N, C-alpha and C positions, 0 to 999 in steps of 0.2 A: 330726499331719498337717494340711496346709493345706486350706482349703475352696475350692471352685470358685466364682469370681465370673463372672457373665454380664453383659455389656454389650450391650444391645439398641440398635443404631443403625439401626433400620428404622422405617418409617411405621406399623407395626402393633404392638400389644401382643402379647406371647408368653406362653404358659402351658406350663410343664413338667408333664406329666401322668403320666409313668412313668419309672422308672430301672431299669436292669439292670446287674449286675456280672458279669464273666467272668474266669476265669483261662485265658488263652489259652496253648496250648502254646508254649514257647520254642523257639529254634533247637536243632537237634541239635549235639552236639559235632562239630567238624571232625576227621575221620579220613581215613586213606588210602582208605577205601571210598567216601567222599562228597566228596572234594576237588574233584570236577568239578561238584558241585551249587552253581551260582552263586547260586541263590535262597537256599539255606541259609547260604552265606557272607555274603551281604548282610544277612540277618537277624541274624547274629552281629555284624556291624559297626555296624548302626544300627537305631534304632527310629524310627517316624514318627508324625506327628500327622495325623489325618484331618480334612479340612474338608468331609466329606460331609453334605449336607442334602437332604431331599426335601420336596416340597410338603406342606402341612398334611394330616395330622400329620407333622411333620418329625422326623428323628432325627439324632443325631450320636453318635460313639463316641470316647471319650478314654481313654488316649492312643492306642490302636489302631494300625491299619495303614494303608497307602496304600489309596486307593479300590479299586484292582483286587484287593486282598487281603481286603476286608472280608467276603467270603463265608466266610472262615474262621471268623467268629463263629458262623455257622449250622452249618457243616460239622464243625468241630473242637472246639466248646466248648459247654458248657451253663452257663447262668447259675446262680450259686450264691446270688444275692439278687435278688428282684423286689419292687419297691415302687410302689404307686400314690401319687402325690404331687400337690400342688396349689400350684405356685409361679408367681406372676404376675411378669412383668418388663415394666414399662410401656415404651412407645415412647420412644426416646432417654433411657434411664435404665440404671443398673446395679444389680446385686443380688448379695449374698452368698447363694448357694443353700443353704448348710449342708451340701452334699454333700462328703464327705471324698475327697481325692485320695490314694489309696494305690497299691500296685503292681498292683492289678487294673485291668481295662478297664471304664470306665463308659460306659454307653449312656443317652442322654437322648431321650425322645419329647416332641415339642412340638406345640402347636396354635397357629395364628395367630388372633388376635382382631381382626377387621377393624374399622378405623375408617373414617370417610367421607373417602376421599382425593379430591384433585382431579387432573385429568390422566388420560391413558389408561394406567392401571396395568397392565392385562392380567393374565396368570397370575402368581402369586406364587411366588418361589423365594428361598432364602436361601443365604448362604455364611458360613462361620465361620473366624475366625483365632484360633488358640490360642497365646497368649503364655505359654510355659511358665514363664519366670522370674517372671511376675506371677500365675500360676494363674488367668488370665483368658481367657475365651472371648468374643470380640467377634463379633457377628452383624450382617451388613449385607444389604441387598437385593442379589440376584444378577442385576443387569441384563444384558440382551443388550448386550455392550460395543460391538458394531458399530453399534448404533442406539439408544443409551440416551437421547439427547435427545428421542426421539419420545414419551417418557413425559410431557413437560411441555407446558403450554399455550403458545400463540404469544406471550402477553403476558408470559411469564417474562423477567425482566431477565437479561442476560448476567452481570452482576456478582453475581447471587444464586446462580448455579450454582457448585458445586464441580467443578473441571475439572482432570484430569491433563494435564500437558504434559511435553515433553522438551527438554533443553538441547542445543544443537548437533545438532538432530534428524537431519540426513543423515549425521552423522559416525560411520557404522557400518562403514565399509570398513576393510580392512587399512591401518594408518597408524601413524605415530609414536605411542607410548603416551601422550604428552602431548597428542595431537591427537584421538585416538579417544574418543568419549563415549557411544556407543550400541552395542547388540549386534544389533539387528534393523532391518530397513528401515522406511521410512515407512509403507508399506501395512500391515505387521504392527502397527506402533504404533497406527495408526488403528483397525484391526480390534479392538484390545484397549483401546479407550476413550480414547486420547490425543486431545485436541482443541485443544492449543496446540503449535505447532511453532516452534522457534527456529532461524532460518535466516540464515546470514551469507554474503555473496556479494561478488565483485569483478568489475569489467569488465576483461577482459584478452584481447588478440588478437581483439577484436570479438565477445566472448562473455561472458555472465554465468555465472561458474563459482562453485562452492561452496568455502568456505574456513573454517578455524578460526584466527582470528588472522592470522598471516602465511603460513599453510601451506595447501596443498591438503588436502582431507579424505581423500585416498587416495594411497598411494605409487605406485599404478598410473598415475596421471595425473589431469588435471582432470575433474571431474564437473559436468554442466550443471545450472543452476537449473531449466531448462525440464523436465528429466526428473523432478525432485523435484515440481514443480508438477503434472505429468501424473498422478503417483500420487495427489495430492490430488483432482484433477478426477475421476478414475476412481472413487475412493472415494465422492465426493459423488453421482455419477451413480447409484451402486448404493444409496446411503443418503440419500435426499432429506430426511429429517427432521433431518439433522445439519448442523453448521457447524464450521468450523476457523478458529481464530485463527492467522493466519500472521504471525509477527514477522520482519521483514526489516531487516537491518542491513548497512551497507557495512564490510567489513574487507579485509585483504590489501593487497598493494602497489597493484595496479590502475592504471588510467589515467584516473581521474576523481575528482571531488569529490562531496560529498553532493548538491548541487543537480542536477548532471548525472545522478547515479545515480538521483535521484527521477524524472527524465524517462525514463530507460531502463526503470525498473520499470513505468511506465505504458505505454510504447510497446511494449516487448519482452515483457512478461509479462501485464499486466492487459488491455490492448486486444486481445490475441490470443485471449482467452477471457473476454470481458467479462461474460457471463452467470454466470460462476462467482465473481464478486467482489462484495463489499460494500466500497465505498471512501469512504463518508461519514465525516466526522470525529466524528459522534455515536456513542456506544456503543449498539448496537442491542438490541432484544429478540429473542427466538428467531424470531418470525414473520418479521421482516425479514431474517434472515440464514440461514434454512434453505437447504441446498443450495449455500451460498456459502463462499468463503474471506473472512475479515474481515481487511482490510489493517491491520496494527499496525506502524506505521513508526517505526524508530529512526534516522531520518536527517532532515535538513532539506530543506524543499521548495524547488524552483525557483520563482522569482517567478510564472511562467506557471501554476503549479498552485494558487497561493494563492486564486485566484478560483473554483476548482471548487466544486461543490455550493452554489451561491448565496453564495459568499464564505466558506464554512465551512472550506475547505481540502480536502485529499485524504488520506484514511486517518486512523485513530485516531492522535492525536499523542502519541508516546512519545519524542520527540527529546531532551528535557531530562532526562536520566537521570544522576543523580549516580553517579560511578564508585565501585565497591567499597564500597557503603554498606549498613549493616544496616537502614536505613529511610530512604526518600526518597519525596517526592511530586512527580510531574512537573507541568508547567504544565497538562497535560490532566487533572489530578486522579487519576492512577493511582498507587497506593501500592505501592512496590517494596522488597523485600529482595533484595539482590544482592551480599552480601559474599562475594567469591570468591577473594581473594588470600590463600590459606592458606600462609603461609611456613613454618610449623612444624606438626608433627602435633598439638602441644598446642592449636593454634587450632581444631582440628576440633570440640572441645566448645563453644567459643565460637560457632562457626557453627551447631551444633545448637540452641543456645539462641536464636539470632537467628531460626531457622526456626520454633521453637515460639512465640516472641513474635509473629511475623507471623501464624501460624495463629490465635492468640487474638485479635489485632486484627481480623482478617477476620471471625471469628465475631461479635464484639461489634458491629461496624458493619453487617454484613449483617442481623443480627437486629434492630437498631435501625431500619434502612431498611424491613424487613418490617413492623414495628409501625406505622411512620409512613406506609406505602404510598408510599415514595419509591424512586428508583433508587439502589442502593448503588454505591459506587465499585468499580473493578476492583482486586483485590489480586493482586500478582505475588510469588511466593515461590520463589526459586531454591534448590534443594538442592545445587547443583553448586559446585565449587571446585577449584583446582589451583595448583600452583607448578611452572613449567616446569623449574626447576633442581634439584628434589629428587624422587627416585624415590618416596619414601613419601607424597608429596602430589600425585602424578599423579591424573587423574580417576578411574581404576578403584579406586585405593587409598582415596580419599576416599569414593567411593560405597559401598564395602564396609563402611564404618563408619556413614555417615550414613543410608543407606537402611533398614537394620534399626532404627536408633534412631527414625526418623520413622514407620516401620511400627508400632512399639510405641506411640508417642505417639498416633497416629491411632486405634489400636485401643482403648487403655486410658485415656489421659489427656486427649485433646483436649477443648476447651471446648464445652459445649452451652448455649445460651441460649434458653430457652423452646421447645425442640424444634428449634432451628436450630443446625446445626453447620457452617455454611458455611466452607469452607477457602480460598476463592479459587482461583487458578490455581497448582497445585503442580507445579513443573518439576524433573525429576530426570534423572540420568545412568543409563545401563545399564538402562533399562526392559526388562523381559522377559528379562533374562539368566537362562539356565537355566530358562526358563519361569516365572519369578517375576514376576507382575503384581500383587503384593499392594498396593502403593501405589495403583496405578490402580483396583483393585477397591474399596479402602476409600474413596478419594476419590469415585468415582462412586456407590458405595452410600450414602454420607452424604447424597446429594441427596434421599433418601427423606423427610427433614423438610419439604421444599418441598411435598410432596403432602398434608400435613395442616395446615400453618400457614395 
């Protein structure tokens, strides 16, 4: 039988102090007398992994039941093995616990060993991700996802943060399968930790509307950019510690070019809510951007805007972006992985490797910048891809393969350098589908290293 490995991706060392093993009663056979017992049928169909943790001393149960059913451990089972143990797992490290994984349910009791963190850490809580195929339990800090940036000092560089993002963020409406990229609206994305929004727009019929490529994001008709931005403003008004990187790009047929589009963004979007925007071309630290949207522009500027901000220009410059590239660096020093044209399903594995490579590059350079006390570059890592002409490579099909693979990589294999595991900005499709926010939780949780370095 394999042993359980624990990977501690938090700012605190952990100590396992006690283990318990249980033989939980299995589901009853389905008969004509209990055919209407939906709970019993569900237990026959599937077993679930719990990610339940409590504050120190914390506990988790493997393989166990859903959180709402863990009371069965107390009500319906008695442990057949109790052991006091002393297993230390240092912060940002992994360990083979020596605990055998058999058919029983294993309960672990933890203590957190505080180190001296920086930032307003507040109460501690943990969340675990059990990767069954690897016999690995990854543990990360369970931040309040609606206000997780509040944990960090104002001097924190934006590039030092691990940030979840979404690709074609407003494209959650009923739409062509090749157009739809998300499951939930922008407000729900932000409430669940997303801090990078990828928004494409066109100017048509005297209105800035949302598009994906040449298509409107909804079959019901055009959706306004102003409505998407109002969701951002309302979120920031409720969560003043946060900032949102808003990537804007001109797409669609439209009635304008990049230069005129840049003026429209300033006049019709930024100027109408100026206090909600950071529009300098320099990458800010958190203190300069809290409560604001950071303009991340993927379009060329009109000449009249090049003199803004004492001649530095207007918005973070991401206009020189090599198309469909596994790695490129913009003239503004932003490092990007955006290989998206997946013509065959076989290319999905190639895309996954490009994502992993970019995660490793980010970790290496963010760690080096931390040691040298310099500002790290921004790393952008798109998990998305599609091919309009093939059903098997539409966004939902690709996300169904890439998202689990990167969840596993982040939990089990992602690079750690001196306590730093900076992922950069990780941008994915179908965030929160079926309530699954694993990538966002892992990326946000990995920021714990910033609190001890």
